[in-house]
N, C-alpha and C positions, 0 to 999 in steps of 0.2 A: 309536711305533715301536721293536722291539726294537733294542736297542745292535748286537747280532751282524749281523741282518737289515741295519742301516743301514750298516754296513762292508762289507757283503758289496755291498752297491748301491754304496757311495761309489767300495768297488775296480772294478765293471764300470763306473762311468763313468769312472775314471779310465781306465781300457782304451782306451776306445771315442774318448778325445781323444787318449791316444798314437797309438790308431791313425792317428789323421788329420794326424798330423805325422809318420807313417814310411813316406811313399811310398818307394820304394827298400830296402824290408827286409820281413820276413815274420814270422810267429809263428815261432819257436823251442822258446819253453813255453807254452801256454795259461794263463791267468787260474786261480787258487784261493780259497779263503777267506780264504788267507792272503799270499799274493802276488798282483802282478800279472802280466801278461802278459811275456815275455821277446823281443823280435824280434831278428833276424839280420839283416845288410845280405845283399844279392844277391851271388853270386857271381860272377867275372867269368863272359861270356857268357851273363849270365840279367838280368831287368831285372823289375820290379813300379812300373807307372805309375797305379795305382788304390789308393785305402784298401780293406784286404780285414783277411779274418782267414785268409788261406792260409796253407800252410807251406811253400808254393815258389814259386819265381819262374817266369817263361815265361822260355822260350829264346829269344836274342836272333834274330831276321831275317837269313839270309844274302843277300846280294847276289850272285846267280852272273853272273859277266863271259859267261860260255859262252852267258847267255839273256839278254843284252844289258843286266845290270845293273850297275850301281857305287855304293860306300859314298858318299854323300852327306854322310851324320853319322852318326856311329860310335854304339856302343849305349851308355849308360850303367847304372848299377842305376837312374836314373828312368825311363828313357826306351828305347824300340827303336829299332833301328839303322834311318836312312830311305835307300832305295835311288833313284836314278834312271837314267836312259837311255843308254846309249853312243850316241855318232854314230852316226848311220846307223839307228836304231830308233826307234821310237817307243813311248808307254806305251797299254799296254791297262787296267791295271789301277789306276788313279789315286787315293792314300791323301791324304784331307786335303789334297788340291792341294799337299803337301809332297813326295810321294814318289810310288814309284811299285812294284807287287809284280809285274809281268808286261810283259815287253815283247816286242816284235817287230821283225822287222828290215822296215825302209822296202819296200814293193812295185816291182818296176823293172817300167818299161813297155815292152812288145812291141815288136818290129819293126812299122811299120804307126801307130805312137801317139807322143805326145809327153808333156812332161810339162804337164800346166796348172798345178798346185802342188806344189810339193817339199814332202816329209815334214819335220814338225819332230818334235820329243821328245812331243809330244802327238797328232800324226796323221800320217795313213800318208800316202803321193806318192797323188795325182791324176792319172790319165791320160788323154787323149783322143785319140781316132780322128785321124789325119790329113786334110784336107780333099781332096773329089778334085784331081787336078793335084798331091797333094804326096805325099811320100812318107818314111820314116824305117826308115832301117837299125837306129841304135842304141836306139829309143825315148827318145831326148832331146827334139829337136826336127824339126820337118817341114821340108823343103825342094822347094823346084817343080821338077818333072821339067823337064829342057830336051829343046827339040824340035832 
């Protein structure tokens, strides 16, 4: 093998090895025949969680409290933000059983119904109609009619 080709192959192999150690970074300058790839760390508000040859980090996810989400774990250069749901909301977009990308308010039972199962962070409220002879003004529990 020609020495120049060998050195280029060795340089490219080194760059692949370097990338495997650089989660949290992206390419600042690509490798050449004479120098290796130069990486830079992700800026605040961005992350890179995979081996890559990209020149830009991904933007961190925002947890919108107006849509029932809060920050469970902050974004770092190597990991995205993890959001979870506020009280009174449940997750409609579960991510890896750790976080949530989409939340919705728990349903309110109507008059004439009761709560069969209270809502949780992972499920909506389940309502049930009152049995004959019972009523519910508030949609929480059924009460027997008094005569």
